[in-house]
C-alpha positions, 0 to 999 in steps of 0.5 A: 102822945103828949109830952107828959105821957112820954115823960111818964113812960121814960121815967118808968123805964129808966127807973126800972133799969137803974133799979134792976127790976121789971115792969109788966107793961107800960100803962095804957095812957103812956104806951106807944102806939106808933114808932114816932111815939116810941121815939118820943119816949126815947127822947124823954129819957135823955135828961134822965140818962145823960149823954148819948154815946152813939146809936143802935140800928137794926132792920129785920130784912135787907129791904126793911125800914130800920129802927134805932135807939140811943146808946147812952154813955153810961152803958157803953164800954171799951173792950175788954169789959167786965160787968156784974151779971146781976145788972141784967135780967137777960144775958142775950149776947150779940156780935155786931159791927160798929162804926165810929165817926170822925166828924159830925153829920149835922142836920143842915147837911142832909140828906147824906149820900153813902159816900158822904157818910163813909167819908165821916167814918173813923173806923169799923169795930168788933162789938158785943151788944147785950140784949136785955129788957125792963119788961116781965115778958122780955122779948115777947113784950109789946114791940113798940114798948120794946122800941121805946125801951131803947130797943132792948139794949142792956149794954154795949162793948166795942173793940179797937177800930180799924181805919182801913176797913173799906176793902172788907166785905162787911156784909159777908165778914166771917164771924165767931162768937164764943161764950164760956169757952164754947163757940156758939156761932161761926159763919160768914155774914148773917146780919138780917139787915143785909149791908150794915153800911145801909143802916149807917147811912139811914141813921145819919139821915134819920137823926138829921130829920129829927133835928139830931145828928151823929156826932164826932166820936159817937159809935153806931152799931148795925145789928147782930150777925149771930142772933141773940145767944144766952150767956150765964154768970161767970161766962166771958163772951168774945165776938171776933170778925175777920179783919176787925179783931175781937171784943170781949165781955165777962159777966161777973157772978 
């Protein structure tokens, strides 16, 4: 995929996001055919969307290669948050554990060990990610196109951080997600990626290999513990993790 094609796809997706409308699919001449091409489209979004506040990382299994997407600052919010429901096509609500960085992890320091990455973490946070799509087919759209579309990020909300978190069993944290006053998920663990810290370490090295880096103050979220759960306009979603407090988001009708 050449630069012109990546720019074309990025402009289509970003315009659809800003205008709260859907597209059927990316045109064939700018549809990604590899993970690398999907990332090239993400990179082309940066001049259109502005500052990157962090990264979302996920993996379908404990041994699977992760994938990532930038979290643009305009879609990242502190908890408690209240956002118009009409900003989204889907209100797919996820409960996640995120990490903030106290210092940068620049490319020249890579490859980073788990210990080196952990030493750069400022804190762990409860978080809510809203899964959304700019495609008519939603989560059934072409998988690489979804990845190019910031891996279906709608918005991201995170609560206060806990600095002394390393004594917590992060993969098996008790989690509860409530939507509209009803508990829709409550159990221990559940992140398909297994150990979220593995994804954080992968993110540091993946970004470094692309000439990017995790920066001080950025947030890295590491996948859902509860899958995607639908909400309705007017609902408030609250995600809580034992030892990490809670994050909440109200969908304004």
